[in-house]
PAROLUM-737787 format. One record per atom (N, C-alpha, C): residue in one letter; z, x, y; chain. Coordinates in Angstrom, 2 decimals, decimal comma, padded with zeros to 5 digits. Atoms other than C-alpha are relative to their C-alpha. Example, Ala and Ser with C-alpha at 12.3 -4.5 7.8 and 13.67 -1.06 7.14 Angstrom:
<atoms>
<atom 'a'; <000,00; 000,89; -001,19>; 'A'>
<atom 'a'; <007,80; 012,30; -004,50>; 'A'>
<atom 'a'; <000,00; 000,90; 001,20>; 'A'>
<atom 's'; <-000,06; -000,82; -001,19>; 'A'>
<atom 's'; <007,14; 013,67; -001,06>; 'A'>
<atom 's'; <000,73; -000,77; 001,09>; 'A'>
</atoms>
This chain:
<atoms>
<atom 'x'; <-000,98; -000,92; 000,53>; 'A'>
<atom 'x'; <-020,30; -007,80; -016,54>; 'A'>
<atom 'x'; <000,91; 000,47; 001,13>; 'A'>
<atom 'x'; <-000,92; -000,50; -001,03>; 'A'>
<atom 'x'; <-017,18; -006,90; -014,57>; 'A'>
<atom 'x'; <-000,08; 001,52; 000,12>; 'A'>
<atom 'x'; <-000,09; -001,44; -000,25>; 'A'>
<atom 'x'; <-016,87; -003,48; -013,00>; 'A'>
<atom 'x'; <001,44; 000,36; 000,33>; 'A'>
<atom 'x'; <-001,32; -000,53; -000,31>; 'A'>
<atom 'x'; <-013,73; -001,43; -012,80>; 'A'>
<atom 'x'; <-000,20; 001,26; 000,81>; 'A'>
<atom 'x'; <000,09; -001,17; -000,87>; 'A'>
<atom 'x'; <-013,34; 001,08; -009,98>; 'A'>
<atom 'x'; <001,33; 000,74; -000,09>; 'A'>
<atom 'x'; <-001,19; -000,85; 000,08>; 'A'>
<atom 'x'; <-010,91; 003,95; -010,46>; 'A'>
<atom 'x'; <-000,19; 001,13; 001,02>; 'A'>
<atom 'x'; <-000,02; -001,07; -000,98>; 'A'>
<atom 'x'; <-010,17; 006,23; -007,51>; 'A'>
<atom 'x'; <001,16; 000,92; -000,33>; 'A'>
<atom 'x'; <-001,00; -001,00; 000,38>; 'A'>
<atom 'x'; <-008,30; 009,44; -008,34>; 'A'>
<atom 'x'; <000,16; 000,97; 001,17>; 'A'>
<atom 'x'; <-000,31; -000,92; -001,09>; 'A'>
<atom 'x'; <-006,58; 011,54; -005,67>; 'A'>
<atom 'x'; <001,13; 000,92; -000,43>; 'A'>
<atom 'x'; <-001,14; -000,89; 000,21>; 'A'>
<atom 'x'; <-004,31; 014,56; -005,74>; 'A'>
<atom 'x'; <001,24; -000,65; 000,59>; 'A'>
<atom 'x'; <-001,27; 000,49; -000,56>; 'A'>
<atom 'x'; <-000,67; 013,63; -005,23>; 'A'>
<atom 'x'; <000,21; 000,66; 001,36>; 'A'>
<atom 'x'; <-000,16; -000,54; -001,36>; 'A'>
<atom 'x'; <000,37; 014,15; -001,59>; 'A'>
<atom 'x'; <000,65; 001,38; 000,06>; 'A'>
<atom 'x'; <-000,69; -001,30; -000,04>; 'A'>
<atom 'x'; <002,59; 017,13; -002,44>; 'A'>
<atom 'x'; <-000,83; 001,15; -000,58>; 'A'>
<atom 'x'; <000,87; -001,02; 000,59>; 'A'>
<atom 'x'; <-000,29; 019,00; -004,16>; 'A'>
<atom 'x'; <-000,99; 000,47; 001,06>; 'A'>
<atom 'x'; <000,96; -000,56; -000,94>; 'A'>
<atom 'x'; <-002,35; 021,36; -002,00>; 'A'>
<atom 'x'; <-001,42; -000,35; -000,42>; 'A'>
<atom 'x'; <001,38; 000,39; 000,26>; 'A'>
<atom 'x'; <-006,02; 020,38; -001,70>; 'A'>
<atom 'x'; <-000,93; 001,03; 000,65>; 'A'>
<atom 'x'; <000,83; -001,03; -000,61>; 'A'>
<atom 'x'; <-008,10; 023,55; -001,15>; 'A'>
<atom 'x'; <-001,41; -000,49; 000,36>; 'A'>
<atom 'x'; <001,34; 000,51; -000,33>; 'A'>
<atom 'x'; <-011,41; 021,65; -001,26>; 'A'>
<atom 'x'; <000,05; -000,85; 001,26>; 'A'>
<atom 'x'; <-000,17; 000,79; -001,21>; 'A'>
<atom 'x'; <-010,16; 019,19; 001,35>; 'A'>
<atom 'x'; <000,18; 000,90; 001,22>; 'A'>
<atom 'x'; <-000,20; -000,95; -001,10>; 'A'>
<atom 'x'; <-009,02; 022,13; 003,50>; 'A'>
<atom 'x'; <-001,31; 000,67; 000,39>; 'A'>
<atom 'x'; <001,30; -000,61; -000,29>; 'A'>
<atom 'x'; <-012,45; 023,76; 003,20>; 'A'>
<atom 'x'; <-000,90; -000,96; 000,77>; 'A'>
<atom 'x'; <000,79; 001,01; -000,71>; 'A'>
<atom 'x'; <-014,14; 020,54; 004,29>; 'A'>
<atom 'x'; <000,51; -000,15; 001,43>; 'A'>
<atom 'x'; <-000,60; 000,14; -001,33>; 'A'>
<atom 'x'; <-011,71; 020,18; 007,21>; 'A'>
<atom 'x'; <-000,39; 001,18; 000,89>; 'A'>
<atom 'x'; <000,38; -001,17; -000,78>; 'A'>
<atom 'x'; <-012,50; 023,74; 008,32>; 'A'>
<atom 'x'; <-001,47; 000,00; 000,39>; 'A'>
<atom 'x'; <001,43; 000,02; -000,28>; 'A'>
<atom 'x'; <-016,26; 023,12; 008,17>; 'A'>
<atom 'x'; <-000,39; -001,07; 001,02>; 'A'>
<atom 'x'; <000,38; 001,12; -000,87>; 'A'>
<atom 'x'; <-016,27; 019,88; 010,17>; 'A'>
<atom 'x'; <-000,22; 000,41; 001,46>; 'A'>
<atom 'x'; <000,26; -000,37; -001,40>; 'A'>
<atom 'x'; <-015,85; 021,41; 013,67>; 'A'>
<atom 'x'; <-001,25; 000,87; 000,16>; 'A'>
<atom 'x'; <001,21; -000,83; -000,06>; 'A'>
<atom 'x'; <-018,57; 023,97; 012,92>; 'A'>
<atom 'x'; <-001,26; -000,84; -000,08>; 'A'>
<atom 'x'; <001,14; 000,91; 000,11>; 'A'>
<atom 'x'; <-020,86; 021,04; 012,13>; 'A'>
<atom 'x'; <-000,04; -001,03; 001,11>; 'A'>
<atom 'x'; <000,00; 000,90; -001,15>; 'A'>
<atom 'x'; <-019,97; 019,24; 015,34>; 'A'>
<atom 'x'; <000,83; -001,26; -000,17>; 'A'>
<atom 'x'; <-000,85; 001,18; 000,23>; 'A'>
<atom 'x'; <-017,47; 016,75; 013,91>; 'A'>
<atom 'x'; <001,43; 000,35; 000,39>; 'A'>
<atom 'x'; <-001,35; -000,27; -000,49>; 'A'>
<atom 'x'; <-014,33; 017,04; 016,01>; 'A'>
<atom 'x'; <000,88; -001,23; -000,18>; 'A'>
<atom 'x'; <-000,94; 001,11; 000,02>; 'A'>
<atom 'x'; <-011,21; 014,91; 015,87>; 'A'>
<atom 'x'; <000,48; -000,41; -001,37>; 'A'>
<atom 'x'; <-000,49; 000,32; 001,34>; 'A'>
<atom 'x'; <-010,68; 014,86; 012,10>; 'A'>
<atom 'x'; <001,24; 000,85; -000,24>; 'A'>
<atom 'x'; <-001,27; -000,70; 000,14>; 'A'>
<atom 'x'; <-007,05; 015,80; 011,42>; 'A'>
<atom 'x'; <000,34; 000,39; -001,43>; 'A'>
<atom 'x'; <-000,37; -000,26; 001,38>; 'A'>
<atom 'x'; <-006,92; 015,77; 007,63>; 'A'>
<atom 'x'; <-001,12; -000,46; -000,93>; 'A'>
<atom 'x'; <000,98; 000,38; 001,02>; 'A'>
<atom 'x'; <-009,21; 015,65; 004,58>; 'A'>
<atom 'x'; <000,65; 000,20; -001,36>; 'A'>
<atom 'x'; <-000,42; -000,09; 001,39>; 'A'>
<atom 'x'; <-008,23; 014,93; 000,98>; 'A'>
<atom 'x'; <-001,21; -000,36; -000,85>; 'A'>
<atom 'x'; <001,16; 000,21; 000,85>; 'A'>
<atom 'x'; <-010,91; 015,16; -001,69>; 'A'>
<atom 'x'; <000,46; -000,63; -001,30>; 'A'>
<atom 'x'; <-000,37; 000,65; 001,24>; 'A'>
<atom 'x'; <-010,86; 012,94; -004,78>; 'A'>
<atom 'x'; <-001,20; -000,31; -000,86>; 'A'>
<atom 'x'; <001,05; 000,41; 000,93>; 'A'>
<atom 'x'; <-012,90; 011,37; -007,57>; 'A'>
<atom 'x'; <-000,10; -001,52; -000,01>; 'A'>
<atom 'x'; <000,26; 001,44; 000,02>; 'A'>
<atom 'x'; <-014,46; 007,91; -007,81>; 'A'>
<atom 'x'; <-000,77; -000,30; -001,28>; 'A'>
<atom 'x'; <000,66; 000,39; 001,25>; 'A'>
<atom 'x'; <-015,37; 006,28; -011,15>; 'A'>
<atom 'x'; <-000,27; -001,50; 000,03>; 'A'>
<atom 'x'; <000,33; 001,42; 000,18>; 'A'>
<atom 'x'; <-017,13; 002,95; -011,80>; 'A'>
<atom 'x'; <-000,34; -000,21; -001,47>; 'A'>
<atom 'x'; <000,23; 000,31; 001,41>; 'A'>
<atom 'x'; <-017,00; 001,48; -015,29>; 'A'>
<atom 'x'; <-000,44; -001,45; -000,12>; 'A'>
<atom 'x'; <000,38; 001,37; 000,33>; 'A'>
<atom 'x'; <-018,87; -001,60; -016,49>; 'A'>
<atom 'x'; <000,65; -000,31; -001,35>; 'A'>
<atom 'x'; <-000,74; 000,34; 001,22>; 'A'>
<atom 'x'; <-016,77; -003,36; -019,11>; 'A'>
<atom 'x'; <-000,37; -001,39; -000,48>; 'A'>
<atom 'x'; <000,21; 001,33; 000,57>; 'A'>
<atom 'x'; <-017,15; -006,30; -021,44>; 'A'>
<atom 'x'; <001,20; -000,86; 000,34>; 'A'>
<atom 'x'; <-001,11; 000,92; -000,24>; 'A'>
<atom 'x'; <-015,07; -009,37; -020,77>; 'A'>
<atom 'x'; <000,71; -000,25; -001,31>; 'A'>
<atom 'x'; <-000,89; 000,07; -001,13>; 'A'>
<atom 'x'; <-012,23; -010,02; -020,98>; 'A'>
<atom 'x'; <000,50; 001,39; 000,40>; 'A'>
<atom 'x'; <-000,49; -001,27; -000,51>; 'A'>
<atom 'x'; <-010,89; -007,22; -018,82>; 'A'>
<atom 'x'; <001,48; 000,14; -000,39>; 'A'>
<atom 'x'; <-001,38; -000,30; 000,38>; 'A'>
<atom 'x'; <-007,72; -005,74; -020,31>; 'A'>
<atom 'x'; <000,50; 001,09; 000,95>; 'A'>
<atom 'x'; <-000,39; -000,95; -001,05>; 'A'>
<atom 'x'; <-006,21; -004,12; -017,21>; 'A'>
<atom 'x'; <001,01; 001,02; -000,51>; 'A'>
<atom 'x'; <-000,99; -000,95; 000,53>; 'A'>
<atom 'x'; <-003,30; -002,54; -019,11>; 'A'>
<atom 'x'; <-000,70; 001,09; -000,80>; 'A'>
<atom 'x'; <000,75; -000,99; 000,80>; 'A'>
<atom 'x'; <-005,71; -000,84; -021,51>; 'A'>
<atom 'x'; <-000,82; 000,91; 000,90>; 'A'>
<atom 'x'; <000,76; -000,81; -000,94>; 'A'>
<atom 'x'; <-007,87; 000,33; -018,60>; 'A'>
<atom 'x'; <000,90; 000,99; 000,73>; 'A'>
<atom 'x'; <-000,95; -000,93; -000,63>; 'A'>
<atom 'x'; <-004,78; 001,86; -016,95>; 'A'>
<atom 'x'; <000,32; 001,16; -000,93>; 'A'>
<atom 'x'; <-000,23; -001,07; 000,97>; 'A'>
<atom 'x'; <-004,11; 003,81; -020,13>; 'A'>
<atom 'x'; <-001,21; 000,93; -000,05>; 'A'>
<atom 'x'; <001,23; -000,80; -000,01>; 'A'>
<atom 'x'; <-007,74; 004,96; -020,16>; 'A'>
<atom 'x'; <-000,03; 000,91; 001,22>; 'A'>
<atom 'x'; <000,04; -000,78; -001,23>; 'A'>
<atom 'x'; <-007,54; 006,11; -016,54>; 'A'>
<atom 'x'; <001,06; 001,10; -000,02>; 'A'>
<atom 'x'; <-001,10; -000,97; 000,02>; 'A'>
<atom 'x'; <-004,20; 007,85; -017,03>; 'A'>
<atom 'x'; <-000,23; 001,09; -001,04>; 'A'>
<atom 'x'; <000,24; -000,94; 001,09>; 'A'>
<atom 'x'; <-005,35; 009,54; -020,25>; 'A'>
<atom 'x'; <-001,23; 000,88; 000,24>; 'A'>
<atom 'x'; <001,29; -000,70; -000,05>; 'A'>
<atom 'x'; <-008,93; 010,52; -019,45>; 'A'>
<atom 'x'; <-000,46; 000,35; 001,41>; 'A'>
<atom 'x'; <000,59; -000,19; -001,32>; 'A'>
<atom 'x'; <-009,80; 010,19; -015,76>; 'A'>
<atom 'x'; <000,90; 000,76; 000,97>; 'A'>
<atom 'x'; <-000,93; -000,64; -000,93>; 'A'>
<atom 'x'; <-006,67; 011,49; -014,03>; 'A'>
<atom 'x'; <000,95; 000,92; -000,76>; 'A'>
<atom 'x'; <-001,03; -000,89; 000,52>; 'A'>
<atom 'x'; <-004,33; 014,39; -014,65>; 'A'>
<atom 'x'; <001,31; -000,46; 000,63>; 'A'>
<atom 'x'; <-001,18; 000,66; -000,57>; 'A'>
<atom 'x'; <-001,02; 012,57; -014,21>; 'A'>
<atom 'x'; <001,04; 000,99; 000,55>; 'A'>
<atom 'x'; <-000,92; -000,99; -000,54>; 'A'>
<atom 'x'; <000,82; 015,82; -013,44>; 'A'>
<atom 'x'; <-000,27; 000,23; 001,48>; 'A'>
<atom 'x'; <000,35; -000,34; -001,38>; 'A'>
<atom 'x'; <-001,09; 016,43; -010,18>; 'A'>
<atom 'x'; <-000,78; -001,10; 000,72>; 'A'>
<atom 'x'; <000,84; 001,03; -000,61>; 'A'>
<atom 'x'; <-003,13; 013,26; -009,57>; 'A'>
<atom 'x'; <000,62; -001,38; -000,19>; 'A'>
<atom 'x'; <-000,35; 001,41; 000,14>; 'A'>
<atom 'x'; <-002,57; 009,55; -009,03>; 'A'>
<atom 'x'; <-001,29; -000,80; 000,14>; 'A'>
<atom 'x'; <001,24; 000,80; -000,06>; 'A'>
<atom 'x'; <-005,09; 006,73; -009,32>; 'A'>
<atom 'x'; <000,30; -001,44; 000,39>; 'A'>
<atom 'x'; <-000,03; 001,44; -000,22>; 'A'>
<atom 'x'; <-005,80; 003,21; -008,18>; 'A'>
<atom 'x'; <-001,11; -000,60; -000,83>; 'A'>
<atom 'x'; <000,96; 000,68; 000,85>; 'A'>
<atom 'x'; <-007,67; 000,71; -010,30>; 'A'>
<atom 'x'; <-000,27; -001,37; 000,61>; 'A'>
<atom 'x'; <000,40; 001,32; -000,50>; 'A'>
<atom 'x'; <-009,62; -002,32; -009,05>; 'A'>
<atom 'x'; <-001,01; -000,60; -000,95>; 'A'>
<atom 'x'; <000,97; 000,72; 000,82>; 'A'>
<atom 'x'; <-011,47; -004,93; -011,10>; 'A'>
<atom 'x'; <-000,85; -000,83; 000,94>; 'A'>
<atom 'x'; <000,95; 000,74; -000,83>; 'A'>
<atom 'x'; <-014,59; -006,27; -009,37>; 'A'>
<atom 'x'; <-000,74; -001,01; -000,87>; 'A'>
<atom 'x'; <000,73; 001,01; 000,80>; 'A'>
<atom 'x'; <-016,48; -009,39; -010,43>; 'A'>
<atom 'x'; <-001,36; 000,49; -000,45>; 'A'>
</atoms>
């Protein structure tokens, strides 16, 4: 069964308070040298063949991502 991976991230112009909190915690935990953190979501879907990529894009845009503030990438794995 093919797998579809959908990664959802905030658009670059949207502030990411969770990413900022992680960035602030890193030096306190001994991880120096990190300049930026953006937090996102990762989804893996197992689908029946054939893979209808256009339909999966509609699914991701409708259900997995908020298109006003987020963008997504979609990959089909074997």
